C-alpha positions as CSV (number, residue, x, y, z in Angstrom):
1,M,1.9,-15.4,1.0
2,V,-1.7,-13.7,2.0
3,L,0.0,-11.5,5.1
4,V,2.1,-9.9,2.6
5,A,0.0,-10.0,-0.1
6,A,-2.6,-7.5,2.4
7,V,0.3,-5.4,3.3
8,K,0.9,-3.9,0.1
9,L,-2.4,-3.9,-1.0
10,Y,-2.8,-1.8,2.3
11,E,0.2,0.4,1.4
12,M,-0.7,1.4,-2.1
13,G,-3.9,2.2,-0.8
14,R,-5.8,-0.2,-2.3
15,L,-7.4,-1.6,1.0
16,S,-8.1,-0.3,3.8
17,G,-6.5,-1.6,7.4
18,G,-9.4,-3.8,7.9
19,A,-10.0,-5.0,4.2
20,A,-6.7,-5.7,4.6
21,A,-6.5,-7.3,7.9
22,Q,-9.8,-9.5,6.8
23,L,-8.1,-10.8,4.0
24,A,-5.1,-11.6,6.1
25,G,-7.8,-13.6,8.6
26,L,-6.3,-11.6,11.5
27,P,-8.2,-9.3,13.8
28,K,-7.5,-5.6,12.8
29,P,-4.7,-4.6,15.7
30,V,-2.6,-7.3,15.0
31,F,-2.5,-6.8,11.3
32,M,-2.0,-3.1,12.0
33,A,0.8,-3.7,14.4
34,K,2.5,-6.5,11.6
35,L,2.8,-3.8,9.5
36,A,5.5,-2.2,11.5
37,D,7.3,-5.2,10.2
38,Y,7.6,-4.7,7.1
39,G,8.5,-1.2,7.3
40,V,4.2,0.1,6.4
41,P,3.7,3.0,8.3
42,V,-0.3,3.1,9.9
43,F,-0.6,6.3,9.1
44,K,0.0,8.3,6.1
45,L,0.3,12.2,6.6
46,S,1.6,14.7,3.7
47,D,4.5,17.1,5.0
48,D,1.8,19.6,5.5
49,E,0.1,17.5,7.6
50,I,3.2,17.1,9.9
51,A,4.4,20.1,9.7
52,R,0.5,21.6,10.9
53,D,0.0,19.1,13.6
54,A,3.5,20.5,14.8
55,K,2.6,23.8,15.1
56,N,-0.4,22.9,16.6
57,A,1.2,21.2,19.4
């Protein structure tokens, strides 16, 4: 299944969201929404980035 491959490649950082969406044959917003079905986060923040953002909230 092409969608699963695109999700995995996105999760591994091998493809950008746009490239993965194109591979899957989906518009980027639809692909990004599908990531949740596979438990893949759209945003990848480090613990330090999360802590910094929390301080600035």
